[in-house]
C-alpha positions, 0 to 999 in steps of 0.5 A: 525558484520559489519552493513548491508544495505536494502531498507528504505521504512518507514522513522524514526530511531529506536533502540532495542533488536532484535526478530524474528518471530515465525517459521511456525509449522512443517508438521508431518508425513501423518497420514490419518484416513478416508474421513469424519473425514479429510474432517471435519477437514479441514473444521474446520480449514478453520473456525478457520482462518477464523474467526481469521482473520475477528478478526483481521481484526476488530481491526485493526488501519486502513483500509488498514490493514483490506482489506488486512486481509478481501481479505485473508478471500476471499483465504482462503474460496474459493471454488476451494481451498476447493474442491481441498482439498476434492478432495486430502482427498478422495484419501488418503491425510490428512487434513494438507497434502492436504491444503499444497498441495492444496495451492502449486498448487495455489502458482504456478498459483500465480506466474506464473500470475505475477502482482497482484497475484504474490504479494499474494505469501507470503499471501497464504505461510501465510494461509498455515502456519494458515491452518496447525497449524489449523487442527494440533491443534497448536497456529497460527504462529505470532509475538514473545512477549518478554516483551519490546519493540524490533526491529522485523526481518523476512524473510517476514511478513504476513498481519496479522502479520504487521497488528497486529503490536503494534507501542508501542512494535515494535519499529523497523522492518527489513525484508529479503524479501519485497519492497518498495510497498509491503504489509509490507513496506505500513503498516508500513507507515501506522502505523508509525514504521520506517522500512528496507526491503530486508536487507538478511543479517539480518536473521544471527543476533541473538535474542536480539542482539541491532541493529539500523536502519534508515528506510530512509537510509535503513542502519541498525547497528548491536551490537550497545551499550546501549547508542547509542541505548538511543540515537538513540531513544531519537532523534526519539521521539523528532523528532516525537515531533517536528512534531506532534507539527507542524500544518496547511496547508503545506508551504515551508518556504517562504510561497508557498503552496503544500497542505497535503492531506491524503489516505484514505479508509473510514472515520475511516482513518481520522484525525482531522489536515487533510487538506483534502484528496488526495485519497479516495479508494473506493474498501473496499465497493466492497470486500467480495461481490459476488454482487456489493454494491447497489446505497444506500450503496455506497451513504451512505459510500461517505456521510460519509467521506465527512461530515467529511470535511466540505469545504474541497477536497476530491479526490474520485478515482474510483474503482481499480480493475479487472483482477490483483485485481479480485472481484468476481461480476465483472466475468473477464475473466483470462488473461495471464497478468493481471497486463497489462490486463483489471484493473482500468477504463478499466473495464468500457468496460465490466462493464459500469453500474459499473463506472455509478453507482458509479458516481451517488452515489459519486454525490448524496453524494456530494450533500448533504455535503459542501465538494469540490468532485473531482473524479479521475479515474485509469490505464489511459492511453490515451487522449481519455480515460481521455476525456470519463471519464471526460464527463461521470462524468460531465453527473452525475453531477461531475464538477472537474475530473482528471485521475491517471497517472500510465502509461507511455503513460500517462506521455509522453502525459500529455499536451494532457490528461489535455486538457480533465481533470481538474487535474492529480494525480500521483500514483508513485508505479504502474508508477515505476511498469511500467516504469522499467517493475519491478513487484512491489512485485519481491524483485530481483528488488527492486531498480529499485522500488525506487522512486528515480529513475532519470527516474521516476523523469523525467516522474513526472516533465514532468506532473508537467510542463504540469500541469504548463502550462495548469494552471491546479493542479498535485499532487502525491498521491503513497507512494513517498510522504510520504518521507520528502526528496522526498517531496522536490523534488516534490515541487521543481518540481512543484508539488501542492498537496502530499497525504500520509498516515495521520501519515506520514503528520506531518514529510512531514509538517516539511522538506516542512517549513524548506526549501524555494521553491527556495532550493526545486527547488535546490534540484529538479535540482540535482536529475532530472539530477542524474544517479543513485537512489543512486545520487539522493537520496544524492542531497537531503540530 
Protein backbone atom coordinates (compact mmCIF):
# COMPACT_ATOMS: atom_id res chain seq x y z
CA UNK A 1 0.00 0.00 0.00
CA UNK A 2 1.41 3.45 -0.85
CA UNK A 3 2.14 6.09 1.75
CA UNK A 4 -0.89 7.97 3.07
CA UNK A 5 -1.09 11.61 4.11
CA UNK A 6 -2.91 13.42 6.87
CA UNK A 7 -2.37 16.52 8.99
CA UNK A 8 0.48 16.37 11.49
CA UNK A 9 -0.73 17.68 14.84
CA UNK A 10 1.84 16.43 17.37
CA UNK A 11 5.50 16.50 16.33
CA UNK A 12 7.81 13.52 16.53
CA UNK A 13 8.28 10.24 14.70
CA UNK A 14 7.15 6.73 15.57
CA UNK A 15 6.95 3.28 14.01
CA UNK A 16 5.29 0.04 14.98
CA UNK A 17 2.43 -2.37 14.27
CA UNK A 18 -0.99 -0.75 14.01
CA UNK A 19 -3.90 -1.74 16.23
CA UNK A 20 -7.33 -0.15 16.25
CA UNK A 21 -9.90 0.69 18.86
CA UNK A 22 -12.39 -2.00 19.80
CA UNK A 23 -15.66 -1.41 17.93
CA UNK A 24 -18.63 0.05 19.84
CA UNK A 25 -21.23 -2.42 21.15
CA UNK A 26 -23.86 -3.52 18.66
CA UNK A 27 -27.39 -2.49 19.53
CA UNK A 28 -29.56 -5.63 19.78
CA UNK A 29 -33.20 -5.91 18.78
CA UNK A 30 -35.57 -4.02 21.10
CA UNK A 31 -36.49 -5.97 24.24
CA UNK A 32 -38.78 -3.92 26.49
CA UNK A 33 -39.70 -5.41 29.86
CA UNK A 34 -41.53 -2.82 31.96
CA UNK A 35 -41.05 0.91 32.48
CA UNK A 36 -39.80 0.67 36.08
CA UNK A 37 -37.20 -1.95 35.18
CA UNK A 38 -36.03 -0.01 32.12
CA UNK A 39 -35.76 3.22 34.12
CA UNK A 40 -33.69 1.43 36.73
CA UNK A 41 -31.48 -0.06 34.01
CA UNK A 42 -30.81 3.38 32.56
CA UNK A 43 -30.16 5.04 35.94
CA UNK A 44 -27.70 2.26 36.78
CA UNK A 45 -25.99 2.73 33.40
CA UNK A 46 -25.60 6.48 34.02
CA UNK A 47 -24.07 5.78 37.43
CA UNK A 48 -21.69 3.23 35.90
CA UNK A 49 -20.57 5.54 33.07
CA UNK A 50 -20.19 8.65 35.24
CA UNK A 51 -18.31 6.66 37.87
CA UNK A 52 -15.92 5.28 35.24
CA UNK A 53 -15.33 8.74 33.75
CA UNK A 54 -14.75 10.29 37.17
CA UNK A 55 -12.20 7.59 37.99
CA UNK A 56 -10.44 8.25 34.70
CA UNK A 57 -10.46 12.00 35.44
CA UNK A 58 -8.96 11.43 38.89
CA UNK A 59 -6.22 9.31 37.33
CA UNK A 60 -5.59 11.53 34.29
CA UNK A 61 -2.00 12.52 33.65
CA UNK A 62 -2.83 16.23 33.32
CA UNK A 63 -5.60 18.70 34.03
CA UNK A 64 -6.54 19.17 30.37
CA UNK A 65 -7.58 15.52 30.16
CA UNK A 66 -9.32 15.67 33.53
CA UNK A 67 -11.26 18.77 32.48
CA UNK A 68 -12.49 17.09 29.29
CA UNK A 69 -13.60 13.96 31.16
CA UNK A 70 -15.46 15.91 33.81
CA UNK A 71 -17.27 17.80 31.08
CA UNK A 72 -18.46 14.41 29.80
CA UNK A 73 -19.74 13.57 33.28
CA UNK A 74 -21.83 16.73 33.19
CA UNK A 75 -23.31 15.61 29.87
CA UNK A 76 -24.23 12.09 30.94
CA UNK A 77 -25.78 13.33 34.20
CA UNK A 78 -27.73 16.12 32.51
CA UNK A 79 -31.35 16.28 33.70
CA UNK A 80 -32.57 17.04 30.18
CA UNK A 81 -31.08 13.79 28.91
CA UNK A 82 -32.65 11.84 31.79
CA UNK A 83 -36.08 13.38 31.13
CA UNK A 84 -35.85 12.56 27.42
CA UNK A 85 -34.89 8.94 28.08
CA UNK A 86 -37.60 8.48 30.71
CA UNK A 87 -40.21 9.85 28.28
CA UNK A 88 -39.10 7.31 25.65
CA UNK A 89 -39.13 4.49 28.16
CA UNK A 90 -42.64 5.44 29.29
CA UNK A 91 -43.61 5.21 25.62
CA UNK A 92 -42.43 1.59 25.42
CA UNK A 93 -38.76 1.92 24.35
CA UNK A 94 -36.16 -0.15 26.18
CA UNK A 95 -33.27 1.59 27.97
CA UNK A 96 -30.46 1.14 25.42
CA UNK A 97 -32.63 2.21 22.47
CA UNK A 98 -34.02 5.14 24.49
CA UNK A 99 -30.46 6.32 25.24
CA UNK A 100 -29.53 6.13 21.56
CA UNK A 101 -32.65 8.03 20.44
CA UNK A 102 -32.33 10.75 23.08
CA UNK A 103 -28.64 11.33 22.38
CA UNK A 104 -29.36 11.48 18.64
CA UNK A 105 -31.59 14.49 19.32
CA UNK A 106 -28.86 16.11 21.43
CA UNK A 107 -26.31 15.33 18.72
CA UNK A 108 -28.37 17.07 16.04
CA UNK A 109 -28.79 20.11 18.29
CA UNK A 110 -25.05 20.30 18.96
CA UNK A 111 -24.24 20.06 15.24
CA UNK A 112 -26.76 22.80 14.43
CA UNK A 113 -25.33 25.07 17.14
CA UNK A 114 -21.85 24.94 15.64
CA UNK A 115 -18.73 26.23 17.41
CA UNK A 116 -17.73 24.61 20.67
CA UNK A 117 -20.92 22.57 20.93
CA UNK A 118 -20.31 21.03 17.52
CA UNK A 119 -16.88 20.01 18.81
CA UNK A 120 -18.62 17.88 21.43
CA UNK A 121 -20.50 15.64 18.98
CA UNK A 122 -17.83 12.95 19.25
CA UNK A 123 -18.16 13.18 23.04
CA UNK A 124 -21.88 12.42 22.71
CA UNK A 125 -21.14 9.48 20.43
CA UNK A 126 -18.77 8.11 23.03
CA UNK A 127 -21.35 8.55 25.80
CA UNK A 128 -23.92 6.76 23.64
CA UNK A 129 -21.62 3.76 23.20
CA UNK A 130 -20.76 3.69 26.89
CA UNK A 131 -24.39 3.90 27.98
CA UNK A 132 -25.39 1.12 25.58
CA UNK A 133 -22.54 -1.07 26.88
CA UNK A 134 -23.56 -0.39 30.48
CA UNK A 135 -27.22 -1.09 29.75
CA UNK A 136 -26.26 -4.42 28.15
CA UNK A 137 -23.74 -5.36 30.82
CA UNK A 138 -20.86 -5.32 28.32
CA UNK A 139 -17.32 -3.97 28.83
CA UNK A 140 -16.83 -0.29 28.05
CA UNK A 141 -15.38 0.36 24.57
CA UNK A 142 -11.74 1.30 24.77
CA UNK A 143 -8.12 0.92 23.79
CA UNK A 144 -6.55 -2.30 22.49
CA UNK A 145 -4.07 -4.20 24.64
CA UNK A 146 -1.93 -6.31 22.29
CA UNK A 147 0.79 -6.84 24.89
CA UNK A 148 3.43 -4.75 23.12
CA UNK A 149 3.94 -1.12 22.01
CA UNK A 150 1.89 -0.16 18.96
CA UNK A 151 0.61 2.64 16.73
CA UNK A 152 -3.04 3.32 17.51
CA UNK A 153 -5.40 3.90 14.58
CA UNK A 154 -9.04 4.97 14.84
CA UNK A 155 -11.75 6.91 13.11
CA UNK A 156 -11.40 9.37 15.97
CA UNK A 157 -10.73 9.09 19.68
CA UNK A 158 -13.17 9.86 22.46
CA UNK A 159 -11.85 12.01 25.32
CA UNK A 160 -11.91 9.05 27.71
CA UNK A 161 -9.73 7.03 25.33
CA UNK A 162 -7.29 9.85 24.64
CA UNK A 163 -6.94 10.65 28.33
CA UNK A 164 -6.08 7.01 28.98
CA UNK A 165 -3.26 6.77 26.45
CA UNK A 166 -0.03 5.38 27.89
CA UNK A 167 2.94 6.88 26.00
CA UNK A 168 5.04 3.84 26.87
CA UNK A 169 2.61 1.62 24.93
CA UNK A 170 1.09 3.95 22.33
CA UNK A 171 4.04 4.92 20.13
CA UNK A 172 1.98 7.08 17.79
CA UNK A 173 -1.58 7.92 16.86
CA UNK A 174 -3.30 8.20 13.47
CA UNK A 175 -6.99 9.04 13.04
CA UNK A 176 -9.19 9.24 9.97
CA UNK A 177 -11.09 12.26 11.30
CA UNK A 178 -10.41 15.14 13.68
CA UNK A 179 -8.56 18.40 13.24
CA UNK A 180 -5.53 20.34 14.50
CA UNK A 181 -7.43 21.75 17.49
CA UNK A 182 -9.49 18.67 18.41
CA UNK A 183 -9.23 17.13 21.85
CA UNK A 184 -7.30 14.27 20.30
CA UNK A 185 -4.67 16.62 18.89
CA UNK A 186 -4.35 18.73 22.03
CA UNK A 187 -4.05 15.76 24.37
CA UNK A 188 -1.58 13.98 22.06
CA UNK A 189 0.66 17.05 22.21
CA UNK A 190 0.23 17.22 25.98
CA UNK A 191 1.29 13.58 26.32
CA UNK A 192 4.13 13.93 23.80
CA UNK A 193 2.73 11.26 21.44
CA UNK A 194 3.39 11.84 17.70
CA UNK A 195 0.02 12.15 15.98
CA UNK A 196 -1.56 12.55 12.55
CA UNK A 197 -5.26 13.34 11.98
CA UNK A 198 -7.52 13.50 8.89
CA UNK A 199 -5.74 10.49 7.39
CA UNK A 200 -8.78 8.96 5.69
CA UNK A 201 -7.02 5.88 4.26
CA UNK A 202 -5.60 4.67 7.58
CA UNK A 203 -8.64 2.54 8.41
CA UNK A 204 -7.94 0.27 5.44
CA UNK A 205 -4.60 -0.77 6.97
CA UNK A 206 -4.90 -4.23 8.61
CA UNK A 207 -4.01 -4.69 12.27
CA UNK A 208 -0.40 -5.74 12.76
CA UNK A 209 0.91 -3.87 9.69
CA UNK A 210 4.15 -2.02 10.37
CA UNK A 211 3.86 1.72 9.74
CA UNK A 212 5.92 4.80 10.47
CA UNK A 213 4.51 8.28 10.97
CA UNK A 214 5.82 11.82 11.06
CA UNK A 215 3.75 13.97 13.40
CA UNK A 216 5.04 17.18 11.85
CA UNK A 217 4.55 16.52 8.12
CA UNK A 218 1.54 14.20 8.49
CA UNK A 219 3.14 11.47 6.35
CA UNK A 220 2.35 7.85 7.23
CA UNK A 221 4.42 5.15 5.52
CA UNK A 222 2.63 1.78 5.34
CA UNK A 223 4.38 -1.59 5.25
CA UNK A 224 7.82 -0.46 6.41
CA UNK A 225 10.43 -3.08 7.24
CA UNK A 226 11.26 -4.08 10.80
CA UNK A 227 14.75 -2.55 10.44
CA UNK A 228 13.29 0.73 9.20
CA UNK A 229 10.84 0.80 12.13
CA UNK A 230 13.70 0.21 14.56
CA UNK A 231 15.69 3.04 12.98
CA UNK A 232 12.75 5.46 13.19
CA UNK A 233 12.20 4.77 16.88
CA UNK A 234 15.91 4.94 17.66
CA UNK A 235 16.12 8.31 15.92
CA UNK A 236 13.12 9.59 17.86
CA UNK A 237 14.59 8.41 21.15
CA UNK A 238 17.86 10.17 20.36
CA UNK A 239 15.97 13.36 19.47
CA UNK A 240 14.04 13.25 22.72
CA UNK A 241 17.22 12.60 24.70
CA UNK A 242 18.88 15.64 23.14
CA UNK A 243 15.84 17.78 23.86
CA UNK A 244 15.56 16.54 27.44
CA UNK A 245 19.22 17.26 28.06
CA UNK A 246 18.73 20.90 27.13
CA UNK A 247 17.89 23.31 29.91
CA UNK A 248 17.69 26.96 30.73
CA UNK A 249 15.77 29.80 29.14
CA UNK A 250 14.75 29.88 25.50
CA UNK A 251 17.36 31.55 23.31
CA UNK A 252 18.43 31.56 19.69
CA UNK A 253 21.95 30.42 18.80
CA UNK A 254 23.22 34.00 19.11
CA UNK A 255 21.59 34.59 22.49
CA UNK A 256 18.34 36.39 21.57
CA UNK A 257 15.81 35.59 24.33
CA UNK A 258 12.45 33.97 23.52
CA UNK A 259 10.79 33.02 26.79
CA UNK A 260 9.43 29.45 26.83
CA UNK A 261 6.42 29.28 29.11
CA UNK A 262 3.88 26.62 30.07
CA UNK A 263 0.15 26.27 29.45
CA UNK A 264 -1.43 24.84 32.61
CA UNK A 265 -4.79 24.27 34.28
CA UNK A 266 -3.53 23.99 37.86
CA UNK A 267 -0.36 23.49 39.89
CA UNK A 268 -0.47 19.76 38.99
CA UNK A 269 0.60 20.57 35.41
CA UNK A 270 3.82 22.34 36.35
CA UNK A 271 7.26 20.90 35.69
CA UNK A 272 10.52 22.03 37.21
CA UNK A 273 12.17 23.48 34.10
CA UNK A 274 9.66 26.12 32.98
CA UNK A 275 10.59 29.78 32.86
CA UNK A 276 7.07 30.64 33.89
CA UNK A 277 3.45 30.23 32.84
CA UNK A 278 2.11 31.92 29.72
CA UNK A 279 -1.44 30.59 30.01
CA UNK A 280 -3.02 29.64 33.32
CA UNK A 281 -6.48 28.38 32.34
CA UNK A 282 -8.85 29.03 35.24
CA UNK A 283 -11.88 27.14 33.87
CA UNK A 284 -11.09 23.92 35.77
CA UNK A 285 -12.11 25.59 39.03
CA UNK A 286 -15.55 26.41 37.62
CA UNK A 287 -16.52 23.00 36.23
CA UNK A 288 -19.11 20.68 37.79
CA UNK A 289 -20.71 23.53 39.70
CA UNK A 290 -24.14 25.10 39.87
CA UNK A 291 -22.67 28.05 41.79
CA UNK A 292 -19.40 29.87 41.08
CA UNK A 293 -16.39 29.10 43.29
CA UNK A 294 -16.13 31.35 46.32
CA UNK A 295 -13.50 34.03 46.71
CA UNK A 296 -11.59 31.88 49.22
CA UNK A 297 -11.66 28.83 46.92
CA UNK A 298 -10.24 30.86 44.08
CA UNK A 299 -7.56 32.47 46.24
CA UNK A 300 -6.37 29.02 47.39
CA UNK A 301 -6.21 27.61 43.84
CA UNK A 302 -4.34 30.61 42.42
CA UNK A 303 -1.96 30.77 45.37
CA UNK A 304 -0.93 27.12 44.80
CA UNK A 305 0.29 28.03 41.30
CA UNK A 306 1.89 31.35 42.24
CA UNK A 307 3.73 29.85 45.22
CA UNK A 308 5.22 27.14 42.98
CA UNK A 309 6.81 29.82 40.76
CA UNK A 310 8.56 32.30 43.07
CA UNK A 311 9.90 35.26 41.13
CA UNK A 312 8.64 33.89 37.82
CA UNK A 313 5.94 35.17 35.48
CA UNK A 314 2.46 33.69 35.61
CA UNK A 315 -0.08 34.92 33.05
CA UNK A 316 -3.60 34.22 34.27
CA UNK A 317 -6.43 34.06 31.74
CA UNK A 318 -9.71 35.14 33.25
CA UNK A 319 -12.65 32.80 32.86
CA UNK A 320 -13.01 31.69 29.25
CA UNK A 321 -16.58 30.43 29.19
CA UNK A 322 -20.00 31.45 28.00
CA UNK A 323 -22.47 30.46 25.34
CA UNK A 324 -20.18 28.09 23.43
CA UNK A 325 -18.50 26.80 26.61
CA UNK A 326 -21.53 26.62 28.89
CA UNK A 327 -21.24 26.61 32.67
CA UNK A 328 -24.49 26.02 34.57
CA UNK A 329 -24.10 28.83 37.08
CA UNK A 330 -23.77 31.48 34.35
CA UNK A 331 -27.40 30.83 33.31
CA UNK A 332 -26.75 32.16 29.84
CA UNK A 333 -29.58 32.33 27.31
CA UNK A 334 -29.43 30.07 24.27
CA UNK A 335 -27.92 31.69 21.19
CA UNK A 336 -28.31 30.93 17.47
CA UNK A 337 -24.53 30.85 16.94
CA UNK A 338 -22.71 30.36 20.26
CA UNK A 339 -19.19 30.57 18.80
CA UNK A 340 -20.00 34.15 17.82
CA UNK A 341 -21.91 34.99 20.96
CA UNK A 342 -21.42 35.97 24.58
CA UNK A 343 -18.22 34.23 25.66
CA UNK A 344 -14.93 35.14 27.30
CA UNK A 345 -14.76 38.76 28.47
CA UNK A 346 -18.23 39.35 27.06
CA UNK A 347 -19.73 37.31 29.91
CA UNK A 348 -18.91 40.21 32.23
CA UNK A 349 -21.57 42.29 30.48
CA UNK A 350 -24.25 40.12 32.09
CA UNK A 351 -22.32 38.72 35.05
CA UNK A 352 -19.92 41.46 36.18
CA UNK A 353 -19.54 39.96 39.66
CA UNK A 354 -17.87 36.84 38.21
CA UNK A 355 -15.02 38.91 36.77
CA UNK A 356 -14.78 41.25 39.77
CA UNK A 357 -14.53 38.34 42.20
CA UNK A 358 -11.94 36.59 40.06
CA UNK A 359 -9.72 39.65 39.76
CA UNK A 360 -9.94 40.21 43.53
CA UNK A 361 -8.98 36.58 44.14
CA UNK A 362 -6.02 36.78 41.75
CA UNK A 363 -4.78 39.99 43.39
CA UNK A 364 -5.15 38.52 46.89
CA UNK A 365 -3.25 35.36 45.93
CA UNK A 366 -0.56 37.35 44.15
CA UNK A 367 0.01 39.56 47.19
CA UNK A 368 0.84 36.46 49.28
CA UNK A 369 3.61 35.25 46.92
CA UNK A 370 6.57 36.60 44.97
CA UNK A 371 5.36 35.44 41.55
CA UNK A 372 5.14 38.07 38.82
CA UNK A 373 1.42 37.88 38.10
CA UNK A 374 -0.01 39.17 34.83
CA UNK A 375 -3.67 38.93 33.86
CA UNK A 376 -5.29 38.72 30.43
CA UNK A 377 -8.85 38.58 29.11
CA UNK A 378 -10.07 36.25 26.36
CA UNK A 379 -12.27 37.14 23.37
CA UNK A 380 -11.44 40.84 23.18
CA UNK A 381 -12.50 42.51 19.94
CA UNK A 382 -11.97 46.27 20.40
CA UNK A 383 -9.55 48.74 21.94
CA UNK A 384 -12.34 50.00 24.21
CA UNK A 385 -12.88 46.50 25.64
CA UNK A 386 -9.15 46.16 26.23
CA UNK A 387 -8.92 49.51 28.04
CA UNK A 388 -11.92 48.75 30.23
CA UNK A 389 -10.45 45.38 31.23
CA UNK A 390 -7.09 46.95 32.07
CA UNK A 391 -8.86 49.54 34.24
CA UNK A 392 -10.71 46.78 36.11
CA UNK A 393 -7.41 44.94 36.71
CA UNK A 394 -5.70 48.02 38.07
CA UNK A 395 -8.68 48.81 40.27
CA UNK A 396 -8.31 45.32 41.76
CA UNK A 397 -4.60 45.90 42.42
CA UNK A 398 -3.20 44.02 39.43
CA UNK A 399 -0.68 46.28 37.67
CA UNK A 400 0.01 44.23 34.52
CA UNK A 401 -3.00 43.67 32.28
CA UNK A 402 -3.21 42.34 28.74
CA UNK A 403 -5.61 40.73 26.32
CA UNK A 404 -5.74 37.67 24.12
CA UNK A 405 -5.85 38.25 20.40
CA UNK A 406 -8.32 35.70 19.06
CA UNK A 407 -10.51 37.97 16.96
CA UNK A 408 -9.17 39.34 13.65
CA UNK A 409 -10.57 42.81 14.43
CA UNK A 410 -8.29 43.04 17.46
CA UNK A 411 -5.27 41.86 15.47
CA UNK A 412 -5.92 44.42 12.75
CA UNK A 413 -6.15 47.18 15.37
CA UNK A 414 -3.28 45.91 17.52
CA UNK A 415 -1.60 49.34 17.84
CA UNK A 416 -4.82 50.84 19.27
CA UNK A 417 -5.39 47.84 21.54
CA UNK A 418 -1.84 48.12 22.90
CA UNK A 419 -2.36 51.73 23.91
CA UNK A 420 -4.65 50.53 26.68
CA UNK A 421 -2.88 47.37 27.85
CA UNK A 422 0.59 46.15 28.77
CA UNK A 423 0.90 43.08 26.53
CA UNK A 424 -0.79 40.85 23.96
CA UNK A 425 -1.05 37.08 23.83
CA UNK A 426 -2.18 35.44 20.60
CA UNK A 427 -4.51 32.45 20.85
CA UNK A 428 -3.85 31.06 17.39
CA UNK A 429 -6.48 28.29 17.65
CA UNK A 430 -9.43 30.69 17.81
CA UNK A 431 -7.68 33.30 15.68
CA UNK A 432 -7.50 30.70 12.89
CA UNK A 433 -11.13 29.74 13.36
CA UNK A 434 -12.40 33.29 13.07
CA UNK A 435 -9.96 34.36 10.35
CA UNK A 436 -10.94 31.54 8.00
CA UNK A 437 -14.58 31.15 9.08
CA UNK A 438 -13.73 27.50 9.68
CA UNK A 439 -15.14 25.70 12.71
CA UNK A 440 -12.30 24.22 14.74
CA UNK A 441 -13.88 20.78 14.63
CA UNK A 442 -14.98 20.70 11.01
CA UNK A 443 -12.71 18.03 9.60
CA UNK A 444 -13.49 18.97 6.01
CA UNK A 445 -11.92 22.39 6.66
CA UNK A 446 -8.96 21.20 8.73
CA UNK A 447 -6.43 22.52 6.19
CA UNK A 448 -7.69 26.06 6.87
CA UNK A 449 -6.85 25.63 10.55
CA UNK A 450 -3.21 24.88 9.77
CA UNK A 451 -1.11 27.46 11.62
CA UNK A 452 1.15 27.66 8.56
CA UNK A 453 -1.60 29.47 6.63
CA UNK A 454 -0.02 32.73 5.36
CA UNK A 455 -3.04 34.85 6.36
CA UNK A 456 -2.63 33.76 9.98
CA UNK A 457 1.10 34.42 9.83
CA UNK A 458 0.34 37.92 8.52
CA UNK A 459 -1.94 38.66 11.49
CA UNK A 460 0.72 37.39 13.90
CA UNK A 461 3.29 39.60 12.15
CA UNK A 462 1.04 42.66 12.48
CA UNK A 463 0.66 42.10 16.22
CA UNK A 464 4.39 41.51 16.70
CA UNK A 465 5.19 44.69 14.77
CA UNK A 466 2.73 46.67 16.88
CA UNK A 467 4.33 45.31 20.05
CA UNK A 468 7.82 46.25 18.88
CA UNK A 469 6.63 49.76 18.00
CA UNK A 470 5.00 50.20 21.41
CA UNK A 471 7.83 48.55 23.31
CA UNK A 472 5.44 45.97 24.78
CA UNK A 473 5.68 42.17 24.74
CA UNK A 474 3.63 40.01 22.39
CA UNK A 475 3.44 36.27 23.04
CA UNK A 476 1.75 33.25 21.48
CA UNK A 477 -0.10 30.78 23.69
CA UNK A 478 -1.96 28.82 21.01
CA UNK A 479 -1.04 25.30 19.96
CA UNK A 480 1.15 26.68 17.16
CA UNK A 481 3.78 27.64 19.74
CA UNK A 482 4.49 23.94 20.36
CA UNK A 483 5.61 23.33 16.75
CA UNK A 484 9.44 23.57 16.81
CA UNK A 485 9.65 24.65 13.15
CA UNK A 486 6.91 27.25 13.56
CA UNK A 487 8.64 28.56 16.68
CA UNK A 488 11.44 29.75 14.37
CA UNK A 489 8.90 31.73 12.34
CA UNK A 490 7.41 33.26 15.49
CA UNK A 491 10.82 34.26 16.80
CA UNK A 492 11.70 35.76 13.44
CA UNK A 493 8.49 37.81 13.42
CA UNK A 494 9.41 39.32 16.78
CA UNK A 495 7.23 37.29 19.15
CA UNK A 496 8.75 37.60 22.62
CA UNK A 497 7.40 34.49 24.35
CA UNK A 498 5.97 31.09 23.43
CA UNK A 499 3.65 29.18 25.75
CA UNK A 500 2.81 25.50 25.30
CA UNK A 501 2.25 22.18 27.06
CA UNK A 502 5.28 21.62 29.32
CA UNK A 503 6.25 18.43 27.43
CA UNK A 504 6.70 20.47 24.24
CA UNK A 505 9.20 22.94 25.68
CA UNK A 506 12.45 20.91 25.26
CA UNK A 507 11.96 20.38 21.51
CA UNK A 508 11.16 24.06 20.94
CA UNK A 509 14.16 25.08 23.06
CA UNK A 510 16.40 22.84 20.94
CA UNK A 511 15.04 24.25 17.67
CA UNK A 512 15.64 27.85 18.73
CA UNK A 513 19.13 27.09 19.99
CA UNK A 514 20.08 25.71 16.56
CA UNK A 515 19.29 28.97 14.68
CA UNK A 516 20.41 32.56 14.94
CA UNK A 517 17.90 35.40 15.11
CA UNK A 518 18.82 36.46 11.56
CA UNK A 519 18.13 32.91 10.35
CA UNK A 520 14.75 32.99 12.09
CA UNK A 521 13.97 36.31 10.43
CA UNK A 522 14.86 34.88 7.02
CA UNK A 523 12.60 31.87 7.67
CA UNK A 524 9.77 34.13 8.84
CA UNK A 525 10.08 36.36 5.79
CA UNK A 526 9.87 33.35 3.47
CA UNK A 527 6.86 31.91 5.30
CA UNK A 528 5.10 35.27 5.24
CA UNK A 529 5.67 35.59 1.50
CA UNK A 530 4.31 32.11 0.70
CA UNK A 531 0.95 31.67 -0.99
CA UNK A 532 0.00 28.39 0.66
CA UNK A 533 0.46 26.65 4.00
CA UNK A 534 2.49 23.94 2.28
CA UNK A 535 4.87 26.51 0.78
CA UNK A 536 5.19 28.32 4.12
CA UNK A 537 6.05 25.07 5.88
CA UNK A 538 8.56 24.16 3.20
CA UNK A 539 10.26 27.54 3.61
CA UNK A 540 11.01 26.76 7.24
CA UNK A 541 12.37 23.25 6.76
